C-alpha positions in Angstrom: 24.6 16.9 13.6 22.0 14.1 14.2 19.3 16.7 14.8 20.1 18.3 11.5 20.0 15.0 9.7 16.7 14.1 11.4 15.2 17.4 10.4 16.3 16.9 6.9 14.9 13.4 6.7 11.5 14.5 8.1 11.3 17.5 5.7 12.2 15.4 2.7 9.9 12.5 3.7 7.1 14.9 4.2 7.7 16.6 0.8 7.8 13.2 -0.8 4.5 12.2 0.8 2.8 15.4 -0.3 4.0 15.0 -3.9 3.2 11.3 -3.9 -0.3 12.0 -2.7 -0.7 14.8 -5.3 0.5 12.3 -7.9 -2.2 9.9 -6.9 -4.9 12.5 -7.4 -3.4 13.4 -10.8 -4.0 9.8 -11.8 -7.8 10.3 -11.4 -7.6 13.7 -13.2 -5.6 12.0 -16.0 -8.2 9.3 -16.4 -11.0 11.9 -16.4 -9.3 14.0 -19.1 -8.6 10.8 -21.1 -12.2 9.7 -20.8 -13.4 13.2 -21.9 -11.0 13.0 -24.9 -12.4 9.6 -26.0 -16.0 10.5 -25.4 -16.0 13.8 -27.3 -13.9 12.3 -30.2 -16.6 9.6 -30.7 -19.5 11.9 -30.2 -18.0 14.5 -32.5 -17.3 11.8 -35.1 -20.9 10.7 -34.9 -22.2 14.3 -35.2 -19.7 15.3 -37.8 -18.3 18.0 -35.5 -14.9 18.4 -33.9 -15.5 18.7 -30.2 -12.0 18.2 -28.8 -8.7 20.0 -29.4 -5.0 19.3 -29.0 -5.1 21.2 -25.7 -7.0 18.3 -24.0 -4.8 15.7 -25.6 -1.7 17.4 -24.5 -3.2 18.1 -21.1 -3.7 14.4 -20.7 0.0 13.8 -21.8 1.2 16.4 -19.3 -0.8 15.0 -16.4 0.4 11.5 -17.2 4.0 12.9 -17.1 3.4 14.7 -13.8 2.1 11.4 -12.2 5.6 10.0 -12.7 7.6 13.1 -12.1 5.9 13.8 -8.8 5.9 10.2 -7.8 9.6 9.3 -8.1 10.6 10.4 -4.6 7.5 8.9 -3.0 8.2 5.6 -4.7 11.8 5.7 -3.5 10.7 6.6 0.1 8.4 3.6 0.3 10.6 1.2 -1.6 7.8 0.3 -4.0 9.8 0.4 -7.1 9.9 -2.7 -9.3 12.7 -5.0 -8.2 13.5 -8.5 -9.4 16.4 -9.9 -7.4 16.2 -13.4 -6.1 19.5 -13.3 -4.2 18.7 -9.9 -2.5 15.4 -11.2 -1.1 17.2 -13.7 1.1 19.9 -11.5 2.5 20.0 -10.1 6.0 18.8 -6.6 6.6 22.3 -5.1 7.0 23.6 -6.6 3.8 20.6 -5.3 1.9 21.2 -1.9 3.5 24.8 -2.0 2.5 24.0 -2.9 -1.1 21.4 -0.2 -1.3 23.7 2.4 0.3 26.5 1.8 -2.2 24.0 1.4 -5.1 22.5 4.8 -4.3 25.8 6.4 -3.8 27.5 5.1 -6.9 24.5 5.1 -9.3 21.4 6.9 -8.2 22.8 10.1 -6.8 25.2 10.7 -9.8 22.3 9.9 -12.1 20.1 12.5 -10.5 23.0 15.1 -10.6 23.7 14.3 -14.3 19.9 14.5 -15.0 19.7 17.9 -13.5 22.8 19.1 -15.2 21.8 18.0 -18.7 18.2 19.3 -18.3 18.9 22.8 -17.1 20.0 24.2 -20.4 17.1 22.8 -22.5 14.6 24.0 -19.8 16.1 27.5 -19.8 16.0 27.6 -23.6 12.4 26.5 -23.6 11.5 29.3 -21.2 13.6 31.9 -23.0 11.8 31.2 -26.3 8.5 30.1 -24.8 8.6 26.9 -26.7 5.2 25.8 -27.9 3.9 22.4 -29.0 4.2 21.9 -32.8 0.6 20.8 -32.8 -2.1 23.4 -33.6 -3.6 24.8 -30.4 -1.0 22.9 -28.3 0.4 23.9 -24.9 3.7 25.5 -24.0 6.5 23.1 -23.3 8.5 25.1 -20.8 6.3 24.2 -17.7 6.4 20.5 -18.3 10.1 20.5 -19.1 10.7 22.3 -15.8 9.0 19.4 -14.0 11.8 17.2 -15.2 14.1 19.3 -12.9 11.6 19.0 -10.1 11.5 15.2 -10.6 15.3 14.8 -10.5 15.6 17.3 -7.6 13.1 15.6 -5.4 14.5 12.2 -6.2 18.0 13.5 -5.3 16.7 14.9 -2.0 15.0 11.6 -1.2 18.1 9.6 -2.2 20.2 11.6 0.3 17.6 11.0 3.0 17.6 7.3 2.2 21.4 7.3 2.4 21.2 8.7 5.9 18.7 6.0 6.9 20.7 3.2 5.3 23.8 4.4 7.0 22.0 4.1 10.3 20.7 0.6 9.5 24.3 -0.5 8.6 25.4 0.8 12.0 22.7 -1.1 13.7 20.5 1.9 14.5 17.3 0.7 13.0 15.3 2.0 16.0 16.4 5.5 15.2 15.1 5.1 11.6 11.8 4.0 13.0 11.6 6.9 15.5 11.6 9.3 12.6 8.3 7.8 11.6 9.7 6.3 8.4 10.0 2.8 7.3 13.4 1.3 6.9 14.5 2.1 3.3 14.4 -1.5 2.2 12.5 -3.0 -0.7 9.3 -4.9 -0.5 9.8 -8.6 -1.1 
């Protein structure tokens, strides 16, 4: 059973790393598209010609969304989410692990499941009717809506991997968490 759990953790952590790195590159692409949008809008205004279109504006919006959608699991894996908790910062490692374990189990995992459940129908409808942007020359909405499912799905997978790691920390098996090549799933203070 431990071998299956270790394989699962390594697979999910690797997937989260790949998606997180892709998300980082998408930031650069998002900035480049945004710069292009601003540049051609002002040049076009100066020349009296429309050089940009809604495709580029919506592409920027989609890329910005993808940065977050693909980065959720990566952020969770590395514990780099924003957290303001003055009491938590002074707790011992096991108590932090206990709080995170129950917090993930009671709040995060059900949230991901509910998120997937309520998103499936709108995504399928969007694909069925090939929903398009209401803006002239806009992009189809189905692909970006599908990424909401990917975001919740990868976050759920990472939450389960973190639960396994937290359980090991609670049991005093921190060394086994480190052997997997991962950090302990605790927040940066």
